[in-house]
Each structure stands twice: as structure tokens, then as C-alpha cells.
N, C-alpha and C positions, 0 to 999 in steps of 0.2 A: 504494500500500500504506500504510494508515494505521497509527497507533500500536497499535491493538487487534490488527490482523492481524499486526504484527511480534511482539507479545507472544505470540500464539497459536503462531507459528512457533518462537520461541525455546523455549517450553515443550515443543513437540513435539520439537525438536532435542535438548534435554537428556534426554529420555526414550528416545532412540534407542540401540540397542546400539552399541558402539564400532566394529564393522565397517561399520555403516550410516553412522556419522558419517564414517569414513574414505572411504567411497564418495562421499558427498556432497562432501567437501572436494576429492576428486580431480576430480569433475565441475566444481566451481568453477574449479579451476586450469586444466583443459582448455578452459574457455570463454573464458579470458582476462579475465574480469570480476572485480570485487570480490564478496564474499559478498552484500552488500546489493543490488548490481545484479543478481546472478544470481537471488536470491530474488524480487526485484521483478518481473523478467521472467517467471518461472514463474507468479507469482500473477496477473499481468495476463493472461497467456495463458489460464490456467484461467478467469478471470472473463469473458474475451471469447468463448472458444470453448465453454465448458461452461455459462456462466451461473451459476456457483457458486464459492464460496471454501471448499468442503468440505475438511476436513483430509485425509481419505482420498484425495481426488483429487490433492491437492498431493503427498502421499507417492507415489502411483502415478506421477505425471508425473516425479518426481525419480528414483525407484529402478527403475521398470519401463519407463516411456515407452510410446510407441505401437508397434504391431506393425510390425516391419521388413518384413513380407511384404505386408500389405494396407493398412497405415496406420491401422487401427482404434485408437480410444482405449479400447475395451473389453478391456483387458488386466489380468492379475492376476499377482501374484508366485507362484512355484511353491509356496511354503509354504502358499498358500491352497487348493491342489488336493490332495485326499486321496491320489490315486494318485502324486503327485510329491513333495510335502513338501520342496522344495528352494528356498531363498530366492535361490539364484544363477541360477535359471531364470525366464523369463517365459512366460506363456501367453496366447494370443489367443482370446477367446470367440467371435469371428466366423469366422476361417478355421481355427482349431485349431492354429496353429503353436506349437510349444514351442521356445524358443531360449535360448541361454546369454547372460545379461546381461553377462558378462565379455568374451566375444570375439565375440558376435553370431551364432554358428553355430547352425543348427537341430540339435536332438537328439531322440532317442526318449525316451519316458516312463521306460523302465526302464534308461536309460543315463546314465553320467556323461560330461560333455563331455570330449573328448579333449585339450583344451588344458591341462587340469590335469596330465596326464602329461608333456606337453611342458615345462611350467613346472618340474615337479619334477626333470626331467633336465637342465635348463638350468644352465650353469656361472656365470651372473651372481651377484654378491653379493646376498644376501637378508637381511632382518631376521629377528627371532625368530618372526615369523608366516609366514615363507616368501615375503615380498613383496619384489620387486626395485625397486618404485617406478614401473614402467612398466605402464600399462593394457594388458591383453591385446590389445584391438582396435587398439592402436597399436604393438605389439611386432613388430619385423621377424622374429623367430624364429617367432612365432605366425602371422604373415601368410604366411611361407614354407610352414608346415605346411598352412594353409588352401588355398594355391595347389596344393599337391601333391594334396590331396583333390579339389579341383575338376578337376584334370587327369585323375585316375583316373575320376571320374564322367563327364567329357566323353567319354572314349574307351571306357569299358566299360559305360555305361548309356544307354539310349535317352532322348534329351532330352524326348520327349513322353510315352511310356507308362511310362517308368521301368524297363522290363525290362532284365535283364542282356544284354549283347551278347557272346557267346562269342568268344574270341580266334580270329581268322582268318575270322569271318563277314563277309559283305558289309554295309557301312553306307551310308546314304543321307544326303546333305547338303542342308541348306536354308540359303540365304544371305539376309541382309536388309540393306538400306541404311537407315541412321538419318537422321532429319530433321536439318537444320542446327541447331547450337546445343546438342546433347547433349554435356555435358562429358566423359563418360568416353570418348567416341569422339574428340573433338577433342584430348584429351591422351593418346591411345594411344601406347604405346611402339613402337619399330621392330619388335620381335619379337612384339607382341601379348600378351594375358594372358587368363586364365580368370576367369569370374564367373558369377553367376546373375541372371536377370532374371525378373520376374513377367509371365507371359502367360496371359490368361484365368483369372486367379486362382490359378495354380499356379507354383511355382518351377521354372525351366527353366535347365539348365546351357548355357553358350555360351562361345565364345571371341571376344574383341574382336580382330579381325585386326590384324596389324602394319601401320603406315601405309605401308610400302614393299613389302608382300607382294603376290603375284599375286592373292590373293583380294580385297584392297582395290582393286587396279587394275581388277578385274572388277566392282567396284561393291558388294562385300559388306563391310559394316562388322562384321557379326556372322555367325558360322557355327554351325550346330546339326547334331549327328549323331543320326540315328534308325535304328531297327532294320529298318524296312520302308518301302516306297513309301507305304503307307497312313498310317503315322505321319508321314512327311515331308509328305504332302499335308494332313493334319489340322493339323499345326503351321503350315504355310504359311498356311492359311485363318485360323487364330487370329491369326497375326502381322498379317495384312492388316486385321484388325479393330482393331488397336492403332494407330489413326491419329494419336495424339498423338506417337508416337515413331518409327513405321515409315513410311518413304517408299515402299519397294517390296520385294518378295521374289521369290526364284526357287529352283526345285529344281535341284540340281547332280548 
């Protein structure tokens, strides 16, 4: 990053609204780097991957980032979308994902992310802007809220077609064994946890099984619940095509 590029960035930074400056500073702190090192890394990444030092791309990479669903760099801030007009949201032009930039949860265009309500009711000390100093995606209260949402989705919604599963209806399970070296499996807790994975371009709710559970002993690192045999079979076939992460699958 030469002197001219530094000058451009400093001019851009001074023109940013205060909330964006605070978001940038929080990102620097979270990275563990100095401000100069952080900016240098961003600028080099843009130059190497995009072939440009365009100011708009630098801002996108800092404040929006790549799509958490498909990894695309064709993302926009929500305030650039007429139907959204919300700078706290990100939008992917490739897969259509709309997500909260604060807590990383997917949201609908006509909804406000639920984490704001969680933060408002939290008893932690806050400044005059209602900020406690902890980024939502790192906050244990927000993470617990996300886990509850994931648990509800896992047990009440078909992992493959997304249809609601009425209470008491039969469900069909599909298990998958992950290839060696996948971090979230190696570090799994004794009791397991809920999360979402991307399969065939769609977000699929799953549970990472507890390391001492019967499901893990049977060779299932992940478990998926579906509403029918047809959905279970379609999901299994899609999983088998994910050869980078899936070693084997089975219907249960």
C-alpha cells in the first residue's frame, strides 16, 4: 500500500458516518492487528483477488464482506437495495441471501433482525447509543438466542424442502460422516450443537452430534431431519455430491 493509497483511504475514512467508523474500529480490534496492518491486508486482498484498488470495493470488503452463504464477492449493503434500505443488512447478488451484518443471521426483506430485540432487553451496561461494546456475533446472549432458533428449525422444519413438520408427525433422519480435518466436527462438544451448512446451494439446518453420542458411535457426525422419505433421499443424494466435506451418508 503506497502513500497515495493511504491518502485515499484516510480521506474516505474521514468522510464516513460515525457509526461506520465505529464498525471499522471494532473490526480492527477483533482482528488483533494495528489499523495500518488491517488496512494493508484489505487493500492487498482486493488488489490480488479483484485486480483493482477501487474505493467502493474497499468499502464493500470492510463493511459488507463476502456472502456467508455462497462466498460470492458480489454483495451490497442493504441501503443500496430499494426494497430494504437498511445499512445493517447485507445482500448477495448471486444467491439472494439477505443477512444481518451485526450477528450474521439471515433475515427476510420486510423484517428487522431479531437480535436487536435481544440486545434491547439485555441487562448489560450500555453507552448512550445502546452499545455494550460486544459485537453481536461474539455475544454469548446472542449466540444462545441463535442456538434456540436453530433448535426450533431443526425439529419443526424439514431440512430439505423447508416445510413445517406438525408436532407428532413422523420424521425421517439422514446421517452423514464428515471427512477428517473438518474443524467444527473435531471440536464438537459432548452434547452436540445446532448449525446450518450449505448443501447444493441452499442453507440446511443440522445438528453436529455429540462426540460420545450413539449417533456419533454409529458413524454420523451430522444429523438432518426431513418430513418424508422422498426429502430424506433427495438430501442424501445432494450430500453425496459434496465430496469435499462428506465421506458417507445413510438414511436412518
